RODO-2510 file (C-alpha; in nm, 4 decimals, decimal comma):
residues 458
     n   res          X          Y          Z
     1     m    10,6494    43,8731     7,8146
     2     s    10,3863    43,7212     7,5873
     3     s    10,1153    43,4861     7,7162
     4     e    10,2649    43,2072     7,5040
     5     v    10,5949    43,2333     7,6913
     6     d    10,4209    43,2464     8,0291
     7     a    10,2224    42,9322     7,9499
     8     n    10,5378    42,7350     7,8725
     9     l    10,7751    42,8576     8,1441
    10     d    10,6831    42,5795     8,3882
    11     y    10,7564    42,3219     8,1255
    12     w    11,0973    42,4668     8,0384
    13     m    11,1911    42,4587     8,4074
    14     s    11,1221    42,0831     8,4222
    15     l    11,3150    41,9606     8,1190
    16     g    11,6285    41,8842     8,3229
    17     a    11,9717    41,7935     8,1983
    18     e    11,8765    41,7337     7,8348
    19     l    11,7457    42,0873     7,8049
    20     s    11,9720    42,2529     8,0571
    21     r    11,9198    42,5917     7,8961
    22     t    11,6337    42,6663     8,1334
    23     p    11,4818    43,0056     8,0531
    24     r    11,4644    43,2610     8,3269
    25     a    11,2825    43,5851     8,3633
    26     g    11,3649    43,8116     8,0746
    27     t    11,4189    43,5319     7,8229
    28     s    11,2943    43,6424     7,4852
    29     a    11,0042    43,4771     7,3064
    30     a    11,2295    43,4160     7,0042
    31     s    11,4774    43,2094     7,2077
    32     l    11,1939    43,0079     7,3592
    33     r    11,0505    42,9374     7,0147
    34     s    11,3963    42,8260     6,9010
    35     l    11,4178    42,5922     7,1999
    36     a    11,0697    42,4573     7,1206
    37     d    11,1765    42,3857     6,7616
    38     s    11,4643    42,1745     6,8937
    39     l    11,2274    41,9446     7,0821
    40     s    11,1440    41,6071     6,9321
    41     f    10,7892    41,5024     6,8516
    42     p    10,7665    41,2656     7,1529
    43     e    10,8673    41,5487     7,3872
    44     k    10,6056    41,7799     7,2421
    45     f    10,3443    41,5061     7,2573
    46     e    10,4191    41,4292     7,6235
    47     f    10,3977    41,7966     7,7116
    48     a    10,0650    41,8313     7,5300
    49     i     9,9184    41,5276     7,7063
    50     r    10,0301    41,6491     8,0500
    51     n     9,9369    42,0153     8,0173
    52     s     9,6530    42,0547     7,7667
    53     s     9,2986    42,1201     7,8768
    54     a     9,0393    41,8435     7,8821
    55     d     8,8590    41,9935     7,5823
    56     s     9,1793    42,0075     7,3781
    57     l     9,2664    41,6468     7,4615
    58     t     8,9164    41,5388     7,3671
    59     l     8,9525    41,7068     7,0295
    60     l     9,2921    41,5405     6,9757
    61     i     9,1471    41,1960     7,0509
    62     q     8,8490    41,2658     6,8266
    63     l     9,0915    41,3660     6,5505
    64     e     9,2649    41,0281     6,5868
    65     m     8,9307    40,8498     6,5678
    66     h     8,8354    41,0506     6,2597
    67     m     9,1611    40,9480     6,0912
    68     r     9,0981    40,5861     6,1796
    69     n     8,7521    40,6036     6,0226
    70     e     8,8993    40,7508     5,7037
    71     m     9,1608    40,4760     5,6786
    72     l     8,9069    40,2065     5,7640
    73     t     8,6802    40,3293     5,4857
    74     k     8,9675    40,3130     5,2376
    75     t     9,0888    39,9655     5,3381
    76     r     8,7367    39,8209     5,3395
    77     a     8,6724    39,9567     4,9902
    78     r     8,9960    39,8012     4,8696
    79     n     8,9239    39,4669     5,0336
    80     w     8,5750    39,4510     4,8821
    81     e     8,6986    39,5299     4,5317
    82     v     8,9905    39,2880     4,5568
    83     d     8,7668    39,0083     4,6858
    84     e     8,5224    39,0610     4,3993
    85     l     8,7973    39,0487     4,1366
    86     a     8,9594    38,7467     4,3024
    87     r     8,6254    38,5645     4,2978
    88     k     8,5846    38,6396     3,9262
    89     c     8,9395    38,5175     3,8580
    90     e     8,8689    38,1892     4,0354
    91     q     8,5469    38,1500     3,8394
    92     a     8,7304    38,2155     3,5112
    93     m     8,9893    37,9494     3,5947
    94     l     8,7138    37,6885     3,6371
    95     e     8,5695    37,7594     3,2962
    96     e     8,6912    37,5976     2,9747
    97     h     9,0310    37,7300     2,8748
    98     g     8,9557    37,8600     2,5274
    99     a     9,1174    38,1647     2,3743
   100     q     8,8335    38,3918     2,4844
   101     e     8,8305    38,2580     2,8416
   102     q     9,2092    38,2902     2,8672
   103     r     9,1899    38,6510     2,7460
   104     r     8,9203    38,7292     3,0030
   105     f     9,1259    38,5706     3,2784
   106     n     9,4315    38,7752     3,1819
   107     e     9,2233    39,0936     3,1819
   108     l     9,0857    39,0177     3,5282
   109     n     9,4327    38,9380     3,6583
   110     d     9,5711    39,2641     3,5185
   111     r     9,2785    39,4522     3,6678
   112     l     9,3482    39,2929     4,0057
   113     k     9,7107    39,4081     3,9941
   114     q     9,6005    39,7598     3,8981
   115     v     9,3556    39,7766     4,1876
   116     h     9,6237    39,6639     4,4328
   117     s     9,8690    39,9199     4,2995
   118     a     9,6164    40,2065     4,2931
   119     y     9,4916    40,1463     4,6463
   120     s     9,8455    40,1045     4,7744
   121     v     9,9310    40,4540     4,6511
   122     q     9,6072    40,6004     4,7903
   123     i     9,6597    40,4409     5,1327
   124     k    10,0180    40,5673     5,1558
   125     e     9,9101    40,9188     5,0583
   126     l     9,6273    40,9157     5,3133
   127     a     9,8618    40,7883     5,5845
   128     e    10,1117    41,0636     5,5104
   129     k     9,8332    41,3216     5,5188
   130     h     9,7240    41,1898     5,8589
   131     r    10,0760    41,1985     6,0021
   132     v    10,1323    41,5567     5,8862
   133     a     9,7955    41,6711     6,0260
   134     f     9,8507    41,4941     6,3574
   135     r    10,1935    41,6479     6,4066
   136     l    10,0485    41,9882     6,3207
   137     a     9,7825    41,9361     6,5883
   138     v    10,0408    41,8299     6,8491
   139     d    10,2672    42,1257     6,7660
   140     s     9,9710    42,3595     6,8045
   141     l     9,8752    42,2011     7,1375
   142     h    10,2322    42,2343     7,2572
   143     s    10,2555    42,6033     7,1650
   144     h     9,9002    42,7350     7,1979
   145     n     9,6994    42,4689     7,3855
   146     s     9,4602    42,4490     7,0899
   147     i     9,4110    42,2531     6,7683
   148     p     9,4011    42,4412     6,4365
   149     a     9,0474    42,5316     6,3360
   150     s     9,0994    42,3911     5,9858
   151     l     9,1525    42,0398     6,1268
   152     i     8,8475    42,0685     6,3517
   153     d     8,6287    42,1911     6,0650
   154     e     8,7411    41,9074     5,8382
   155     m     8,6727    41,6546     6,1119
   156     h     8,3238    41,7893     6,1842
   157     n     8,2322    41,8075     5,8167
   158     e     8,2920    41,4345     5,7732
   159     t     8,1572    41,2967     6,1008
   160     g     7,8489    41,1681     5,9230
   161     r     8,0663    40,9277     5,7265
   162     a     8,2207    40,7727     6,0373
   163     i     8,2403    40,3959     6,0582
   164     r     8,2054    40,2258     6,3894
   165     a     8,4023    39,9161     6,4699
   166     k     8,2109    39,5951     6,5016
   167     t     8,1186    39,5089     6,8562
   168     v     8,1926    39,1656     6,9915
   169     d     7,9675    38,9694     7,2222
   170     v     8,1488    38,9421     7,5554
   171     s     7,8748    38,7648     7,7473
   172     q     8,0337    38,4221     7,7022
   173     a     8,2749    38,3204     7,9755
   174     p     8,6394    38,2609     7,8806
   175     d     8,7768    37,9094     7,9209
   176     v     9,0084    38,0310     8,1950
   177     d     9,0747    38,3703     8,3533
   178     e     9,2602    38,3641     8,6836
   179     s     9,4976    38,6087     8,8502
   180     y     9,7738    38,5487     9,1037
   181     t    10,0199    38,7558     9,3022
   182     v    10,3524    38,5783     9,3362
   183     y    10,6973    38,6163     9,4880
   184     i    11,0034    38,5818     9,2632
   185     g    11,3462    38,5083     9,4081
   186     s    11,4758    38,3212     9,7117
   187     q    11,6603    38,5649     9,9357
   188     l    11,5663    38,8976     9,7768
   189     k    11,1978    38,8497     9,6919
   190     s    11,0026    39,0732     9,4564
   191     m    10,6267    39,0738     9,4060
   192     h    10,4654    39,0353     9,0630
   193     n    10,1251    38,9672     8,9080
   194     i    10,0564    38,6626     8,6934
   195     r     9,7415    38,6039     8,4954
   196     l     9,6260    38,2894     8,3192
   197     q     9,3752    38,3550     8,0431
   198     s     9,2454    38,2173     7,7149
   199     t     9,1657    38,3846     7,3842
   200     p     9,0872    38,2643     7,0310
   201     s     9,3957    38,4471     6,9018
   202     l     9,6660    38,6749     7,0398
   203     v     9,5726    38,9266     6,7708
   204     d     9,2197    38,9377     6,9174
   205     l     9,3663    39,1002     7,2276
   206     c     9,4678    39,3969     7,0120
   207     k     9,1352    39,4412     6,8319
   208     l     8,8932    39,7145     6,9300
   209     n     8,5844    39,5288     7,0516
   210     n     8,3728    39,8194     7,1705
   211     s     8,3662    40,1350     6,9599
   212     e     8,1746    40,3238     7,2297
   213     e     8,4791    40,2987     7,4569
   214     e     8,7369    40,3815     7,1890
   215     q     8,7970    40,7301     7,3222
   216     s     8,8892    40,5948     7,6674
   217     s     9,1342    40,3405     7,5304
   218     r     9,2974    40,5962     7,3006
   219     l     9,3418    40,8381     7,5904
   220     q     9,5020    40,5640     7,7982
   221     m     9,7343    40,4820     7,5093
   222     a     9,8311    40,8487     7,4717
   223     m     9,9106    40,8844     7,8426
   224     s    10,1405    40,5811     7,8468
   225     m    10,2907    40,6057     7,4977
   226     y    10,6404    40,7129     7,6055
   227     s    10,6362    40,5925     7,9653
   228     r    10,8513    40,3310     8,1378
   229     s    10,5490    40,1033     8,1920
   230     l    10,4890    39,9694     7,8435
   231     s    10,2917    39,6633     7,7357
   232     a    10,3940    39,4029     7,4790
   233     v    10,2518    39,0926     7,3169
   234     i    10,4462    38,7989     7,1718
   235     l    10,3335    38,6843     6,8261
   236     l    10,4480    38,3638     6,6571
   237     v    10,5816    38,4064     6,3033
   238     a    10,7675    38,2158     6,0303
   239     k    11,1282    38,2686     5,9181
   240     d    11,0413    38,5303     5,6566
   241     p    11,1010    38,8788     5,8079
   242     l    10,8236    39,0095     5,5785
   243     f    10,5891    38,7304     5,6894
   244     h    10,3056    38,9623     5,7963
   245     a    10,3113    39,1675     5,4752
   246     r    10,3521    38,8810     5,2285
   247     h    10,0877    38,6611     5,3906
   248     n     9,8531    38,9487     5,4768
   249     t     9,8122    38,8181     5,8310
   250     e     9,5369    38,9254     6,0685
   251     f     9,7921    39,1354     6,2550
   252     f     9,8905    39,3143     5,9335
   253     k     9,5241    39,3778     5,8477
   254     l     9,4632    39,5150     6,1964
   255     c     9,7540    39,7587     6,1730
   256     e     9,6327    39,8710     5,8295
   257     q     9,2948    39,9817     5,9665
   258     s     9,4363    40,2954     6,1266
   259     t     9,7348    40,5140     6,0458
   260     e    10,0433    40,4710     6,2605
   261     l    10,0814    40,8295     6,3842
   262     h    10,3878    40,7984     6,6083
   263     f    10,6136    40,5433     6,4406
   264     d    10,6842    40,4035     6,0956
   265     s    10,4134    40,1899     5,9393
   266     l    10,4280    39,8163     6,0069
   267     e    10,5294    39,7510     5,6469
   268     q    10,8226    39,9950     5,6730
   269     q    10,9331    39,8476     6,0059
   270     l    10,9297    39,4983     5,8545
   271     e    11,1392    39,6156     5,5581
   272     d    11,3905    39,7748     5,7948
   273     n    11,3983    39,4497     5,9911
   274     a    11,4717    39,2533     5,6703
   275     e    11,7732    39,4772     5,6081
   276     s    11,8927    39,4277     5,9665
   277     t    11,8470    39,0528     5,9252
   278     r    12,0764    39,0474     5,6220
   279     k    12,3469    39,2252     5,8226
   280     a    12,2953    38,9873     6,1162
   281     n    12,3295    38,6849     5,8885
   282     l    12,6574    38,8233     5,7527
   283     w    12,7781    38,8593     6,1107
   284     r    12,6727    38,5007     6,1846
   285     m    12,8802    38,3794     5,8905
   286     g    13,1780    38,5874     6,0022
   287     n    13,1534    38,8221     5,7032
   288     e    13,0757    39,1393     5,8914
   289     g    13,2000    39,4548     5,7205
   290     q    13,1561    39,3258     5,3663
   291     a    13,0726    39,5516     5,0742
   292     e    12,7233    39,6966     5,0413
   293     e    12,6548    39,4839     4,7328
   294     e    12,7326    39,1651     4,9254
   295     t    12,5056    39,2796     5,2071
   296     k    12,2151    39,3096     4,9638
   297     n    12,2774    38,9564     4,8349
   298     a    12,2908    38,8043     5,1849
   299     s    12,0031    38,5906     5,3041
   300     d    11,7295    38,7718     5,4936
   301     s    11,5812    38,4519     5,6367
   302     l    11,5532    38,4396     6,0137
   303     e    11,6394    38,1401     6,2299
   304     i    11,4233    37,9549     6,4796
   305     g    11,4227    38,1445     6,8088
   306     d    11,5083    38,4802     6,6522
   307     v    11,3082    38,7772     6,7770
   308     y    11,2316    39,1153     6,6257
   309     c    11,0041    39,3854     6,7598
   310     t    10,7745    39,6482     6,6128
   311     k    10,6404    39,9658     6,7735
   312     h    10,2747    40,0641     6,7641
   313     s    10,0404    40,3392     6,8791
   314     n     9,7155    40,1997     6,7364
   315     l     9,6781    39,8646     6,9145
   316     h     9,4294    39,8995     7,1963
   317     n     9,1223    39,7229     7,3253
   318     i     8,8717    39,7264     7,6095
   319     q     8,7552    39,3994     7,7609
   320     v     8,4534    39,3660     7,9855
   321     q     8,5234    39,1423     8,2826
   322     y     8,3011    38,8352     8,2893
   323     r     8,0345    38,8492     8,5621
   324     s     8,1464    39,2007     8,6479
   325     i     8,0707    39,5550     8,5412
   326     s     8,4390    39,6486     8,5482
   327     k     8,6388    39,6993     8,2313
   328     r     9,0039    39,6460     8,1512
   329     i     9,1880    39,8556     7,8944
   330     l     9,4453    39,6640     7,6909
   331     i     9,7113    39,8656     7,5123
   332     f    10,0193    39,7381     7,3309
   333     q    10,3034    39,9707     7,2380
   334     v    10,5371    39,6855     7,1373
   335     a    10,4903    39,3549     6,9547
   336     f    10,7624    39,0911     6,9796
   337     h    10,7701    38,8503     6,6862
   338     l    10,9133    38,5101     6,7821
   339     v    11,0244    38,2859     6,4952
   340     v    10,8915    37,9297     6,5320
   341     d    10,8413    37,6287     6,3058
   342     d    10,5758    37,3606     6,2605
   343     i    10,7738    37,1063     6,4640
   344     l    10,6943    37,3103     6,7727
   345     r    10,3260    37,2183     6,7319
   346     t    10,3808    36,8484     6,7928
   347     s    10,7224    36,7684     6,9428
   348     d    10,8376    36,8122     7,3005
   349     i    11,0896    37,0848     7,3794
   350     q    11,3791    37,1053     7,6226
   351     s    11,5053    37,4018     7,8199
   352     r    11,7760    37,4687     7,5573
   353     n    11,5267    37,4953     7,2730
   354     p    11,5945    37,8066     7,0570
   355     c    11,2354    37,9273     7,1059
   356     l    11,2785    37,9293     7,4843
   357     n    11,6025    38,1212     7,4363
   358     g    11,3960    38,3664     7,2309
   359     i    11,1534    38,4050     7,5237
   360     r    11,4540    38,4700     7,7487
   361     n    11,5782    38,7417     7,5162
   362     i    11,2306    38,8969     7,5136
   363     v    11,2164    38,9072     7,8945
   364     r    11,5645    39,0595     7,9130
   365     l    11,4813    39,3152     7,6448
   366     s    11,1563    39,4005     7,8236
   367     a    11,3485    39,4774     8,1413
   368     r    11,5817    39,7055     7,9458
   369     l    11,3096    39,8911     7,7533
   370     g    11,0711    39,9513     8,0429
   371     i    10,8120    39,6931     7,9340
   372     t    10,6348    39,5813     8,2493
   373     t    10,3352    39,3967     8,1033
   374     l    10,3981    39,0982     7,8769
   375     y    10,1533    38,8599     7,7076
   376     i    10,3138    38,5198     7,6454
   377     p    10,1576    38,2319     7,4454
   378     l    10,1932    37,9599     7,7074
   379     l    10,1942    37,6619     7,4704
   380     l    10,3835    37,8419     7,1902
   381     i    10,1064    37,7559     6,9451
   382     g     9,8375    37,9684     6,7836
   383     q     9,5563    37,7162     6,7511
   384     p     9,5008    37,3703     6,9068
   385     s     9,5272    37,0576     6,6921
   386     e     9,5014    36,6821     6,7310
   387     a     9,8488    36,6773     6,8828
   388     t     9,7491    36,9018     7,1738
   389     t     9,6606    36,6198     7,4103
   390     v     9,6283    36,6653     7,7840
   391     a     9,9716    36,5174     7,8536
   392     w    10,1390    36,7239     7,5808
   393     c     9,9790    37,0504     7,7012
   394     l    10,0705    36,9906     8,0646
   395     k    10,4322    36,9080     7,9788
   396     r    10,4641    37,2166     7,7572
   397     a    10,2972    37,4430     8,0171
   398     e    10,5223    37,3145     8,2955
   399     m    10,8326    37,3802     8,0874
   400     m    10,7154    37,7333     8,0049
   401     f    10,6210    37,8152     8,3656
   402     k    10,9612    37,7065     8,4970
   403     c    11,1593    37,8803     8,2230
   404     v    10,9744    38,2121     8,2521
   405     k    11,0136    38,1972     8,6297
   406     g    11,3884    38,1540     8,5865
   407     f    11,4049    38,4391     8,3342
   408     l    11,2205    38,6688     8,5774
   409     i    11,4566    38,5762     8,8605
   410     e    11,7465    38,6672     8,6321
   411     v    11,6191    39,0159     8,5428
   412     c    11,4850    39,0914     8,8910
   413     s    11,8232    39,0244     9,0497
   414     s    11,9469    39,3591     8,9187
   415     s    11,6290    39,5683     8,9524
   416     a    11,3202    39,5983     9,1687
   417     q    11,0784    39,6333     8,8756
   418     h    10,7252    39,4966     8,9132
   419     y    10,6018    39,2841     8,6215
   420     n    10,2605    39,1735     8,5002
   421     i    10,2926    38,8440     8,3134
   422     h     9,9933    38,7147     8,1179
   423     f    10,0112    38,3511     8,0139
   424     v     9,7717    38,3129     7,7209
   425     l     9,6148    37,9809     7,6206
   426     p     9,4296    37,9225     7,2923
   427     s     9,0553    37,8728     7,3108
   428     g     8,9132    37,5350     7,2155
   429     l     9,1190    37,3110     7,4414
   430     l     8,9584    37,0428     7,6562
   431     p     8,8177    37,1852     7,9823
   432     s     9,0363    36,9446     8,1796
   433     i     9,3492    37,1051     8,0265
   434     y     9,2586    37,4488     8,1586
   435     h     9,1822    37,3004     8,5006
   436     h     9,5095    37,1082     8,5249
   437     i     9,7187    37,4056     8,4101
   438     s     9,5524    37,6444     8,6562
   439     t     9,6156    37,3872     8,9301
   440     m     9,9803    37,3513     8,8247
   441     l    10,0682    37,7223     8,8376
   442     p    10,0589    37,7588     9,2211
   443     t    10,2921    37,4578     9,2522
   444     i    10,5622    37,6330     9,0472
   445     f    10,5240    37,9974     9,1538
   446     h    10,5323    38,1042     9,5185
   447     l    10,1942    38,2680     9,5773
   448     v    10,1617    38,5621     9,8144
   449     p     9,9519    38,4347    10,1063
   450     s     9,6117    38,5914    10,1362
   451     v     9,5213    38,7895    10,4473
   452     s     9,1837    38,7569    10,6158
   453     i     9,0672    39,0388    10,8403
   454     t     8,7906    38,9726    11,0899
   455     l     8,6087    39,2688    11,2364
   456     q     8,4859    39,2190    11,5889
   457     a     8,1888    39,4066    11,7255
   458     d     8,2440    39,6237    12,0335
***
């Protein structure tokens, strides 16, 4: 039996019911290769992560980083050129509108459209090249525990052109950062972790702040990619299902900086979501099962409280703990997009508010999909404003604490899963708001009592 077959026998024995055709002694190499071809990419990737050597895994992570640098170079070049042309267009609009100026403006505008179109094609081609190369590397790791030499040579030849991500100063203390262990439930109690923290933006949690630690965070992401302990963040969006793409949000820009190697690109996922939204709106109107032409003409606008999710393999970060040398790796495989409106920024909400029902659906979906870590915007706003007074913030935080507690009790009644809930506050609030909210949390959640151990000398 060939060495390739011997190296994979242990894996075939562990596939279980889905691959019940477990090979035994005497199984031919051809049948094993046929069985390997039937495996999906996630199965091959999991096998490679579990069984490859440390050197091979290091090369795979370095290949991912090399691809990110290539995509980052391309997107930065596009952004610079687009910004320059946009600046010239604005300058041309301010000038006198004679025939010559109007012609120049039209030329600049056409040039801007051409640049957008050209870079869009180049970025899609580069992303496809990356996905093909990455799957080739994973297939090779799965079969031979090695990465093709051609990919390694290409990576090493271009290492001098690598771009490092900007580092962020983490010496400043956050407005609030406190952790609690709580009990959920009355008779059948379950233990969970709750964290209260602040950040300038929820998207900042997904940004790579320290390029020197990128390899560690990517390895952590790879090890947990297809596990039952996933992490998710809740982002606030408008009714347009293509909101991120059409408004070029910070989240969209972040996802563009590196190729999505495991799932569809964010843009493709949003387009698929728009199609699903049209079908959902037909169902809401009682017109389910209509002709395909009518489905295309249906509205794709979402409603307040609606939720859609996107899958990601390139959202990861490392945060340095304040006043500590320890580091915390943040990885997000799922992003929930909660539809809100501007009224939510100023008015009070009740427990039956559609947005709170959206949070409930997110918690229930998290329990079903194996998402155990969830980042929730506590005030359901992105940035503070004049309306975020102390009284308003405390009332909103109390409502959110009580609702999320009830949602957790609901999902924990049927499972013993342990959850890590992160309540995220926007930076820039009054210091008294953070103090009052951190004081309020222990009055709503049942904290696990601390244990003090005193050692007595003999």
